[in-house]
MARTIGU-117406 format. One record per atom (N, C-alpha, C, O): atom name; x, z, y. Coordinates in steps of 0.05 Angstrom, whole numbers. Example, Ala and Ser with C-alpha at 12.3 -4.5 7.8 and 13.67 -1.06 7.14 Angstrom:
2
[pt N; [264; 156; -114]],
[pt CA; [246; 156; -90]],
[pt C; [264; 156; -66]],
[pt O; [285; 169; -66]],
[pt N; [257; 142; -45]],
[pt CA; [273; 143; -21]],
[pt C; [258; 157; 1]],
[pt O; [268; 161; 23]],
END
This chain:
89
[pt N; [661; -2816; -887]],
[pt CA; [690; -2813; -887]],
[pt C; [697; -2785; -890]],
[pt O; [684; -2768; -878]],
[pt N; [718; -2777; -905]],
[pt CA; [726; -2753; -912]],
[pt C; [742; -2742; -887]],
[pt O; [754; -2757; -872]],
[pt N; [741; -2715; -884]],
[pt CA; [751; -2699; -864]],
[pt C; [783; -2698; -867]],
[pt O; [792; -2690; -888]],
[pt N; [799; -2704; -848]],
[pt CA; [826; -2702; -851]],
[pt C; [837; -2675; -853]],
[pt O; [835; -2661; -833]],
[pt N; [850; -2666; -875]],
[pt CA; [856; -2637; -877]],
[pt C; [876; -2627; -858]],
[pt O; [892; -2643; -849]],
[pt N; [876; -2598; -849]],
[pt CA; [895; -2589; -833]],
[pt C; [917; -2578; -845]],
[pt O; [916; -2570; -868]],
[pt N; [938; -2577; -833]],
[pt CA; [964; -2567; -840]],
[pt C; [979; -2549; -821]],
[pt O; [985; -2557; -799]],
[pt N; [984; -2523; -831]],
[pt CA; [1001; -2512; -811]],
[pt C; [1028; -2507; -824]],
[pt O; [1032; -2510; -848]],
[pt N; [1049; -2500; -804]],
[pt CA; [1075; -2495; -813]],
[pt C; [1080; -2464; -809]],
[pt O; [1075; -2454; -788]],
[pt N; [1089; -2450; -828]],
[pt CA; [1091; -2422; -825]],
[pt C; [1123; -2416; -825]],
[pt O; [1134; -2425; -845]],
[pt N; [1140; -2404; -808]],
[pt CA; [1166; -2398; -808]],
[pt C; [1174; -2366; -804]],
[pt O; [1177; -2357; -781]],
[pt N; [1179; -2353; -825]],
[pt CA; [1184; -2327; -824]],
[pt C; [1212; -2322; -810]],
[pt O; [1229; -2338; -816]],
[pt N; [1218; -2304; -795]],
[pt CA; [1237; -2302; -780]],
[pt C; [1248; -2269; -775]],
[pt O; [1232; -2252; -767]],
[pt N; [1275; -2264; -781]],
[pt CA; [1283; -2239; -775]],
[pt C; [1309; -2243; -761]],
[pt O; [1327; -2252; -774]],
[pt N; [1311; -2236; -736]],
[pt CA; [1337; -2238; -720]],
[pt C; [1348; -2270; -722]],
[pt O; [1371; -2279; -724]],
[pt N; [1326; -2283; -721]],
[pt CA; [1336; -2316; -726]],
[pt C; [1334; -2331; -701]],
[pt O; [1330; -2356; -702]],
[pt N; [1337; -2318; -678]],
[pt CA; [1331; -2333; -651]],
[pt C; [1354; -2359; -651]],
[pt O; [1346; -2381; -645]],
[pt N; [1376; -2355; -657]],
[pt CA; [1395; -2374; -657]],
[pt C; [1385; -2397; -678]],
[pt O; [1388; -2420; -671]],
[pt N; [1374; -2392; -703]],
[pt CA; [1366; -2414; -716]],
[pt C; [1341; -2430; -705]],
[pt O; [1338; -2455; -706]],
[pt N; [1322; -2411; -692]],
[pt CA; [1298; -2427; -676]],
[pt C; [1308; -2440; -653]],
[pt O; [1295; -2460; -646]],
[pt N; [1329; -2434; -640]],
[pt CA; [1337; -2448; -616]],
[pt C; [1349; -2475; -626]],
[pt O; [1349; -2495; -611]],
[pt N; [1359; -2474; -651]],
[pt CA; [1376; -2496; -659]],
[pt C; [1357; -2518; -676]],
[pt O; [1363; -2542; -676]],
[pt N; [1336; -2508; -688]],
[pt CA; [1321; -2523; -706]],
[pt C; [1294; -2528; -699]],
[pt O; [1282; -2548; -707]],
[pt N; [1282; -2509; -684]],
[pt CA; [1251; -2511; -679]],
[pt C; [1244; -2536; -662]],
[pt O; [1224; -2548; -668]],
[pt N; [1262; -2544; -640]],
[pt CA; [1255; -2568; -627]],
[pt C; [1252; -2594; -645]],
[pt O; [1235; -2611; -640]],
[pt N; [1270; -2597; -667]],
[pt CA; [1268; -2620; -685]],
[pt C; [1241; -2616; -704]],
[pt O; [1228; -2636; -710]],
[pt N; [1234; -2593; -711]],
[pt CA; [1209; -2585; -724]],
[pt C; [1184; -2595; -707]],
[pt O; [1167; -2610; -716]],
[pt N; [1184; -2585; -683]],
[pt CA; [1166; -2592; -664]],
[pt C; [1163; -2624; -659]],
[pt O; [1141; -2636; -658]],
[pt N; [1185; -2635; -658]],
[pt CA; [1185; -2665; -648]],
[pt C; [1175; -2681; -675]],
[pt O; [1168; -2705; -672]],
[pt N; [1174; -2671; -697]],
[pt CA; [1167; -2683; -722]],
[pt C; [1137; -2673; -737]],
[pt O; [1129; -2678; -759]],
[pt N; [1125; -2658; -717]],
[pt CA; [1103; -2645; -729]],
[pt C; [1079; -2655; -720]],
[pt O; [1060; -2640; -715]],
[pt N; [1077; -2680; -716]],
[pt CA; [1050; -2692; -703]],
[pt C; [1028; -2688; -720]],
[pt O; [1006; -2684; -709]],
[pt N; [1032; -2689; -748]],
[pt CA; [1007; -2685; -766]],
[pt C; [1003; -2659; -771]],
[pt O; [988; -2654; -790]],
[pt N; [1013; -2641; -759]],
[pt CA; [1009; -2612; -768]],
[pt C; [992; -2599; -746]],
[pt O; [994; -2606; -723]],
[pt N; [976; -2581; -753]],
[pt CA; [954; -2565; -739]],
[pt C; [971; -2542; -718]],
[pt O; [967; -2541; -693]],
[pt N; [986; -2528; -728]],
[pt CA; [1000; -2506; -718]],
[pt C; [1025; -2501; -726]],
[pt O; [1030; -2509; -748]],
[pt N; [1046; -2488; -712]],
[pt CA; [1066; -2479; -719]],
[pt C; [1065; -2452; -715]],
[pt O; [1060; -2444; -692]],
[pt N; [1069; -2433; -736]],
[pt CA; [1067; -2405; -735]],
[pt C; [1091; -2393; -744]],
[pt O; [1099; -2398; -767]],
[pt N; [1107; -2375; -724]],
[pt CA; [1129; -2361; -731]],
[pt C; [1121; -2332; -734]],
[pt O; [1109; -2318; -717]],
[pt N; [1128; -2323; -757]],
[pt CA; [1121; -2297; -760]],
[pt C; [1153; -2280; -755]],
[pt O; [1172; -2282; -771]],
[pt N; [1152; -2265; -733]],
[pt CA; [1174; -2250; -725]],
[pt C; [1177; -2223; -737]],
[pt O; [1164; -2205; -727]],
[pt N; [1191; -2219; -757]],
[pt CA; [1192; -2193; -775]],
[pt C; [1209; -2171; -762]],
[pt O; [1229; -2161; -774]],
[pt N; [1201; -2162; -736]],
[pt CA; [1217; -2138; -723]],
[pt C; [1244; -2146; -714]],
[pt O; [1263; -2130; -716]],
[pt N; [1249; -2171; -703]],
[pt CA; [1272; -2177; -696]],
[pt C; [1278; -2164; -667]],
[pt O; [1260; -2161; -651]],
[pt N; [1305; -2158; -664]],
[pt CA; [1318; -2145; -640]],
[pt C; [1333; -2165; -622]],
[pt O; [1344; -2158; -601]],
[pt N; [1334; -2189; -630]],
[pt CA; [1352; -2210; -616]],
[pt C; [1336; -2226; -594]],
[pt O; [1347; -2245; -583]],
[pt N; [1311; -2219; -587]],
[pt CA; [1296; -2235; -567]],
[pt C; [1284; -2258; -579]],
[pt O; [1280; -2278; -565]],
[pt N; [1278; -2256; -601]],
[pt CA; [1260; -2278; -614]],
[pt C; [1235; -2284; -598]],
[pt O; [1231; -2305; -586]],
[pt N; [1221; -2264; -599]],
[pt CA; [1193; -2261; -585]],
[pt C; [1194; -2273; -561]],
[pt O; [1176; -2289; -554]],
[pt N; [1213; -2266; -546]],
[pt CA; [1213; -2269; -517]],
[pt C; [1221; -2299; -512]],
[pt O; [1212; -2314; -495]],
[pt N; [1238; -2304; -531]],
[pt CA; [1251; -2337; -527]],
[pt C; [1226; -2358; -535]],
[pt O; [1223; -2379; -523]],
[pt N; [1209; -2350; -555]],
[pt CA; [1186; -2365; -563]],
[pt C; [1168; -2369; -543]],
[pt O; [1157; -2392; -540]],
[pt N; [1162; -2347; -528]],
[pt CA; [1142; -2343; -509]],
[pt C; [1150; -2359; -480]],
[pt O; [1134; -2370; -466]],
[pt N; [1177; -2358; -476]],
[pt CA; [1185; -2374; -454]],
[pt C; [1193; -2403; -458]],
[pt O; [1191; -2419; -439]],
[pt N; [1202; -2409; -481]],
[pt CA; [1212; -2436; -485]],
[pt C; [1195; -2453; -502]],
[pt O; [1198; -2478; -499]],
[pt N; [1179; -2446; -518]],
[pt CA; [1159; -2456; -534]],
[pt C; [1132; -2445; -539]],
[pt O; [1126; -2437; -561]],
[pt N; [1115; -2445; -517]],
[pt CA; [1093; -2430; -514]],
[pt C; [1073; -2442; -532]],
[pt O; [1051; -2431; -535]],
[pt N; [1077; -2467; -544]],
[pt CA; [1057; -2479; -560]],
[pt C; [1059; -2469; -590]],
[pt O; [1042; -2476; -607]],
[pt N; [1080; -2453; -593]],
[pt CA; [1085; -2444; -619]],
[pt C; [1071; -2419; -625]],
[pt O; [1075; -2401; -609]],
[pt N; [1054; -2414; -644]],
[pt CA; [1042; -2385; -643]],
[pt C; [1065; -2363; -655]],
[pt O; [1081; -2371; -673]],
[pt N; [1065; -2337; -644]],
[pt CA; [1082; -2323; -653]],
[pt C; [1070; -2296; -659]],
[pt O; [1061; -2281; -642]],
[pt N; [1071; -2291; -686]],
[pt CA; [1059; -2264; -695]],
[pt C; [1085; -2244; -701]],
[pt O; [1103; -2251; -716]],
[pt N; [1082; -2220; -688]],
[pt CA; [1102; -2202; -689]],
[pt C; [1098; -2177; -700]],
[pt O; [1075; -2168; -695]],
[pt N; [1115; -2160; -714]],
[pt CA; [1112; -2136; -720]],
[pt C; [1136; -2121; -711]],
[pt O; [1158; -2131; -712]],
[pt N; [1132; -2095; -701]],
[pt CA; [1154; -2079; -689]],
[pt C; [1174; -2073; -711]],
[pt O; [1198; -2071; -704]],
[pt N; [1167; -2069; -737]],
[pt CA; [1188; -2064; -758]],
[pt C; [1194; -2085; -777]],
[pt O; [1176; -2101; -780]],
[pt N; [1216; -2089; -790]],
[pt CA; [1221; -2101; -808]],
[pt C; [1205; -2096; -836]],
[pt O; [1210; -2076; -850]],
[pt N; [1185; -2113; -842]],
[pt CA; [1172; -2110; -866]],
[pt C; [1177; -2122; -889]],
[pt O; [1167; -2116; -910]],
[pt N; [1194; -2143; -885]],
[pt CA; [1204; -2158; -908]],
[pt C; [1190; -2187; -906]],
[pt O; [1170; -2193; -893]],
[pt N; [1206; -2205; -924]],
[pt CA; [1195; -2233; -927]],
[pt C; [1166; -2233; -936]],
[pt O; [1148; -2243; -922]],
[pt N; [1161; -2222; -959]],
[pt CA; [1136; -2228; -968]],
[pt C; [1112; -2218; -950]],
[pt O; [1091; -2230; -948]],
[pt N; [1117; -2194; -936]],
[pt CA; [1098; -2186; -921]],
[pt C; [1093; -2205; -895]],
[pt O; [1071; -2208; -886]],
[pt N; [1117; -2219; -883]],
[pt CA; [1114; -2234; -865]],
[pt C; [1101; -2262; -874]],
[pt O; [1087; -2273; -857]],
[pt N; [1105; -2272; -895]],
[pt CA; [1094; -2296; -906]],
[pt C; [1059; -2289; -909]],
[pt O; [1041; -2304; -900]],
[pt N; [1055; -2267; -922]],
[pt CA; [1025; -2261; -925]],
[pt C; [1013; -2260; -896]],
[pt O; [991; -2271; -892]],
[pt N; [1027; -2248; -878]],
[pt CA; [1014; -2247; -850]],
[pt C; [1008; -2276; -838]],
[pt O; [987; -2281; -827]],
[pt N; [1026; -2294; -842]],
[pt CA; [1024; -2320; -833]],
[pt C; [1001; -2336; -850]],
[pt O; [985; -2351; -839]],
[pt N; [1001; -2331; -875]],
[pt CA; [981; -2341; -892]],
[pt C; [949; -2333; -883]],
[pt O; [931; -2350; -882]],
[pt N; [948; -2307; -878]],
[pt CA; [927; -2294; -870]],
[pt C; [914; -2304; -842]],
[pt O; [890; -2309; -838]],
[pt N; [937; -2307; -825]],
[pt CA; [927; -2323; -797]],
[pt C; [919; -2350; -795]],
[pt O; [902; -2357; -779]],
[pt N; [930; -2365; -814]],
[pt CA; [927; -2392; -816]],
[pt C; [898; -2398; -827]],
[pt O; [887; -2383; -844]],
[pt N; [887; -2420; -817]],
[pt CA; [857; -2427; -824]],
[pt C; [860; -2454; -834]],
[pt O; [840; -2467; -838]],
[pt N; [887; -2464; -838]],
[pt CA; [889; -2495; -846]],
[pt C; [885; -2497; -877]],
[pt O; [890; -2478; -892]],
[pt N; [876; -2522; -883]],
[pt CA; [872; -2530; -910]],
[pt C; [897; -2527; -925]],
[pt O; [895; -2520; -948]],
[pt N; [922; -2533; -914]],
[pt CA; [946; -2530; -931]],
[pt C; [968; -2517; -912]],
[pt O; [966; -2517; -887]],
[pt N; [985; -2506; -924]],
[pt CA; [1005; -2494; -907]],
[pt C; [1034; -2503; -920]],
[pt O; [1037; -2507; -944]],
[pt N; [1053; -2506; -901]],
[pt CA; [1080; -2514; -907]],
[pt C; [1101; -2490; -897]],
[pt O; [1103; -2484; -873]],
[pt N; [1113; -2479; -915]],
[pt CA; [1136; -2456; -910]],
[pt C; [1162; -2470; -901]],
[pt O; [1170; -2491; -912]],
[pt N; [1174; -2457; -880]],
[pt CA; [1201; -2466; -875]],
[pt C; [1217; -2441; -873]],
[pt O; [1241; -2442; -869]],
END
């Protein structure tokens, strides 16, 4: 029998705490077939990292201190993931 592939969700975020508060619960509720949800916090100053740590500790948060841009954040998420497939949100 073939091994079931693993799938991670990668979400880049820069000062997007309000979006994560609004939409992340729905993503979590519909992610039973996913291995991990990874939020790459791109130097946010709006409390994103603290929010994730306190309210959704099952989500992996990768954080850098300075905004390094969308492409850099996506590559950080890709390099962190060990899944067979990746979904970007």
